[in-house]
C-alpha positions, 0 to 999 in steps of 0.5 A: 777541664771545662764543664758543659755549662762553662762551655755553653756560657762561653759560646753564648758570650761570644755570640752576643752583639757588641755593646754600642756606645754613642760618642758625642760629636765635636763642633768646630766653628772655624777660625775667627774672621776679620773683615772691613767696612769702608767708604763704599763698602757699607756691608760685607759678607763673611763665611762661617765654616763649620764643615770641619766638625766631626763625630766619632760615629759619623752620625752628624744629623744637624747643624745650627748657627745662632748669634750670641750678641744680637744687638749688632746689625747682621743678616744670618743665612744658611744657619742650618747648614755646616757653612753659614753666611753673615752679612754685617753693616756696622763695626763691632765683634760679632759672635756666633755659636754653632751646635752640632747634633748626632743621631743619638741626640748628643750635641756639642757647641763651639763659637767663632768671632767675626771682627768688623773694622772700619766705619761705613762712609768713612775712608780708612788708610791701609798699608799695602804690602802684597807680593804675587807671582803670575804670568803676564800676557802680551797682545795686540789691540788694533787701533789707529789714530793718525791725529794723536799718534800718526806713527803707530798702526796699532797698540800692544797691550801688556797685562798682569793679574794676580792675587794676594791677601790684605787684612781685613778685606781678605783675598784681593785681585790685582790687575795691571793694564798697559797699552803702548804703540808698536811702531814708535821706537820709544814704545810710548805708554798711552794708558797704564791702569792698576786695579784692586778688586774684592768680590763684588766690590772694586777698589780702583787704583786707576788713572795713575801712572806707572813709571815702569814701561813693561813693553820696553822692559820685556823687549830688553830681556826682563830682569829685576825692576823698581818703580812707582805707581801714582794712585789717581782714584779709589773707592775713597774718592766718592767720600773725599775727592782727591784724598789719595793725592795726600799720599806718596806713590806706591812702590813697585818692585819685582822681577820679570822672566821673559822665557817663562813669561812670569812676573813677581810683583811687590806693591808697597805703600799707603792708600785710602779705601 
């Protein structure tokens, strides 16, 4: 049988506030980044991602990014935010350190590598190996030229757009645009342009000629296709004129479904950027 004193101690212990322990946060500077410089790309911007840092007490109060190897040329912005940006101007290995601090003053650090390949002003050869699935569109382009094409009253446009990733440039946007006559039985192609674009920069694979006539192919019911696209120009042209003419045409293969109006397109080959 408990005494009055023992019961009093028990009640006092039960009413005491729980003991608080401040656990340290965990910094996460994100995955390493690989980006490229090239002929027209004399600088490039990479994002430093620290948003996945964590704290068991949910009390992160500050983020701080600093460069470890400061001898390289860079501009660091938003350094006190979870995600920062760094603009680089020359090849090399840039290392950045993230410090995360919680409300109790405890902190944790992590580093990330930004690996910059290439040299500004010098074309680099890349191996394209891209595949994407997207919808294609067909529209009318009202234009009449009785001198060059007296049999046609307007053109039909066929456009394909998609995205894929090419290291070290990251996410790229691919666009193929063709227009053809609609009156002539052979559906002659009068323009066939392919562009590859990255952010504010554009790598043009344009002025080339696709042997795939998407207009006629759609009319015939679609299905698998194969052909080539000859690169007429790109960003590397500004450094060395005609540099891409040294390479064979890009190989294009895929499948077109006229019922869902979707196209799977693969582009393979070498090109200078």
